PLY file of the C-alpha trace (Angstrom):
ply
format ascii 1.0
element vertex 213
property float x
property float y
property float z
element edge 212
property int vertex1
property int vertex2
end_header
32.60 38.58 -3.09
29.70 36.21 -2.45
31.16 32.81 -3.22
30.64 30.73 -0.09
27.87 28.12 0.11
26.49 27.44 3.59
25.95 23.73 4.23
23.19 22.74 6.67
22.65 19.12 7.69
19.97 18.93 10.36
19.11 15.32 9.51
22.15 14.09 11.41
22.36 13.98 15.18
24.08 16.16 16.17
23.57 18.55 13.26
26.46 19.74 11.11
27.07 23.04 9.36
29.80 23.95 6.94
31.09 26.25 4.24
31.92 25.14 0.71
33.91 27.04 -1.92
36.02 26.06 -4.94
36.12 22.40 -3.92
37.29 23.12 -0.36
35.20 22.86 2.79
35.01 23.64 6.49
32.82 21.64 8.86
31.49 22.21 12.37
29.57 19.59 14.36
26.94 21.24 16.54
26.46 20.60 20.24
23.44 18.29 20.49
22.25 19.53 23.90
20.14 22.50 22.73
19.18 22.14 19.03
18.05 25.72 18.35
20.98 27.47 19.99
23.46 24.85 18.77
22.54 25.30 15.11
22.94 29.08 15.18
26.10 28.81 17.26
27.45 26.33 14.72
26.80 28.74 11.86
28.56 31.52 13.75
31.49 29.24 14.54
32.10 28.11 10.96
31.75 31.66 9.62
34.28 32.88 12.18
36.63 30.03 11.28
36.55 31.13 7.64
36.68 34.86 8.50
33.47 35.11 6.49
30.56 37.48 6.99
27.05 36.10 6.70
26.33 38.45 3.81
29.18 36.78 1.90
27.16 33.57 1.75
26.00 33.13 -1.84
23.62 30.23 -1.32
22.57 27.22 0.73
23.15 23.50 0.34
20.66 21.82 2.66
20.04 18.19 3.57
16.30 17.53 3.29
16.43 14.24 5.18
15.18 11.77 6.03
16.48 12.00 9.56
16.13 14.06 12.72
12.84 15.97 12.35
13.77 18.71 14.79
17.04 19.43 13.00
15.38 19.39 9.57
12.76 21.91 10.64
15.32 24.21 12.24
17.37 24.27 9.03
14.22 25.07 7.06
13.43 27.94 9.43
16.97 29.32 9.10
16.90 29.25 5.29
13.36 30.64 5.00
14.04 33.35 7.57
17.28 34.44 5.89
15.70 34.63 2.44
12.74 36.56 3.84
14.98 39.26 5.36
18.02 39.45 3.08
18.23 39.32 -0.72
17.13 35.82 -1.67
19.90 33.27 -2.12
19.66 30.06 -4.18
18.84 26.91 -2.23
19.96 23.46 -3.38
18.90 20.38 -1.41
19.99 16.76 -1.28
18.75 13.48 0.19
20.68 12.04 3.16
20.41 8.49 1.80
21.75 9.65 -1.59
24.89 10.83 0.16
25.37 7.51 1.97
24.81 5.50 -1.22
27.27 7.67 -3.14
30.02 7.31 -0.53
29.60 3.55 -0.15
29.42 2.95 -3.92
32.70 4.80 -4.41
34.30 2.82 -1.59
33.19 -0.64 -2.75
32.30 -0.20 -6.41
28.91 0.35 -8.07
28.07 -3.37 -8.01
28.42 -3.65 -4.24
25.32 -4.99 -2.51
24.23 -2.97 0.54
21.43 -0.90 2.01
21.40 2.44 3.81
18.92 3.57 6.43
18.17 6.09 9.13
15.98 5.78 12.22
13.30 8.48 12.04
11.42 7.45 15.20
11.87 5.01 18.06
10.79 1.99 15.99
10.53 3.48 12.50
13.19 3.66 9.79
13.65 4.90 6.24
15.61 2.33 4.22
17.01 2.23 0.72
18.64 -0.58 -1.21
21.70 0.28 -3.31
20.68 0.93 -6.90
17.08 1.67 -5.94
15.89 5.26 -5.61
12.77 4.35 -3.61
12.62 4.96 0.14
11.05 2.14 2.14
9.33 3.38 5.30
8.94 0.51 7.73
9.42 -0.54 11.34
12.91 -1.38 12.49
12.20 -5.12 12.86
10.65 -5.68 9.43
13.37 -3.60 7.82
15.91 -6.37 8.27
14.07 -8.63 5.80
13.86 -5.80 3.24
17.55 -4.92 3.33
20.02 -6.08 0.68
23.39 -7.00 2.10
24.81 -5.12 5.10
22.77 -2.11 6.21
24.51 1.12 7.18
22.60 3.53 9.44
23.14 7.27 9.39
23.52 9.08 12.76
20.19 9.58 14.51
18.83 10.41 17.98
17.25 6.93 18.03
18.91 3.58 18.86
20.68 1.63 16.13
18.87 -1.68 15.40
20.98 -4.71 16.34
21.13 -5.85 12.71
22.52 -2.52 11.44
25.96 -0.97 11.50
26.86 2.73 11.68
27.57 4.64 8.48
30.95 6.32 8.73
32.43 8.80 6.29
34.95 11.55 6.76
34.58 15.10 5.50
36.56 14.49 2.32
34.36 11.56 1.31
31.18 13.56 1.86
32.63 16.70 0.27
32.98 14.84 -3.04
29.20 14.32 -3.02
28.41 17.88 -1.87
30.53 19.42 -4.62
28.86 17.21 -7.23
25.38 18.24 -6.04
26.44 21.90 -6.10
27.82 21.68 -9.64
24.71 19.89 -10.91
22.36 22.27 -9.12
24.09 25.38 -10.40
24.33 24.04 -13.95
20.66 23.05 -14.05
19.57 26.04 -11.95
17.61 23.56 -9.84
17.04 26.02 -7.01
14.23 25.78 -4.48
12.37 28.70 -2.89
12.21 26.66 0.30
13.11 23.23 1.64
10.54 20.46 2.00
12.08 18.00 4.48
11.31 14.33 3.89
9.07 13.01 6.65
7.33 9.70 7.28
3.64 9.48 6.42
1.24 6.66 7.12
0.96 5.67 3.44
4.76 5.28 3.23
5.13 7.92 0.53
7.58 10.78 0.62
5.69 13.53 2.41
7.01 17.13 2.49
6.42 19.14 5.63
3.81 21.89 5.32
5.33 25.27 4.51
4.14 26.71 7.82
5.88 24.13 10.00
0 1
1 2
2 3
3 4
4 5
5 6
6 7
7 8
8 9
9 10
10 11
11 12
12 13
13 14
14 15
15 16
16 17
17 18
18 19
19 20
20 21
21 22
22 23
23 24
24 25
25 26
26 27
27 28
28 29
29 30
30 31
31 32
32 33
33 34
34 35
35 36
36 37
37 38
38 39
39 40
40 41
41 42
42 43
43 44
44 45
45 46
46 47
47 48
48 49
49 50
50 51
51 52
52 53
53 54
54 55
55 56
56 57
57 58
58 59
59 60
60 61
61 62
62 63
63 64
64 65
65 66
66 67
67 68
68 69
69 70
70 71
71 72
72 73
73 74
74 75
75 76
76 77
77 78
78 79
79 80
80 81
81 82
82 83
83 84
84 85
85 86
86 87
87 88
88 89
89 90
90 91
91 92
92 93
93 94
94 95
95 96
96 97
97 98
98 99
99 100
100 101
101 102
102 103
103 104
104 105
105 106
106 107
107 108
108 109
109 110
110 111
111 112
112 113
113 114
114 115
115 116
116 117
117 118
118 119
119 120
120 121
121 122
122 123
123 124
124 125
125 126
126 127
127 128
128 129
129 130
130 131
131 132
132 133
133 134
134 135
135 136
136 137
137 138
138 139
139 140
140 141
141 142
142 143
143 144
144 145
145 146
146 147
147 148
148 149
149 150
150 151
151 152
152 153
153 154
154 155
155 156
156 157
157 158
158 159
159 160
160 161
161 162
162 163
163 164
164 165
165 166
166 167
167 168
168 169
169 170
170 171
171 172
172 173
173 174
174 175
175 176
176 177
177 178
178 179
179 180
180 181
181 182
182 183
183 184
184 185
185 186
186 187
187 188
188 189
189 190
190 191
191 192
192 193
193 194
194 195
195 196
196 197
197 198
198 199
199 200
200 201
201 202
202 203
203 204
204 205
205 206
206 207
207 208
208 209
209 210
210 211
211 212
């Protein structure tokens, strides 16, 4: 029976993969030394842990970033390649900063004042203030003046700015968000034929990667 959802989060560093079903979850953190091999090895490892065949995967839940560009593109390749070879499976995506905002709001209450961010290059960040759905693309120094309250940075291959603090959430806290996105996506049938990872552009707008990346 095809009732597992394969979770792919290439925005984080190292990447994470997982399986979701009926509110439960399994997670595997990939080895960050060789991104391509690590992602596929991670998928194999989590499937083996669940005694699940790949053809029992009913769909994909994929982080579209912002975050680690290499990881985002590898996840896109995996999803596109699978759906090109096997019967197409539904794809639901989510924003990495949405997840962080959701977890922190539930921890401290919806009125809590904070910002979330991720380093997308050596001196470039994507930042979001709690309660605001707009991404602010800026350099890591100027970002401090744009933040509201403490700023929590998601894992990234790039250094954490001195004014930021690491975002930390266990699997249970993140699973609450993943299950909510799955329920909403399935109810609204908001499936995507492919994933358009969020990437920085010079005009500071949300810019999807070209389909041939």
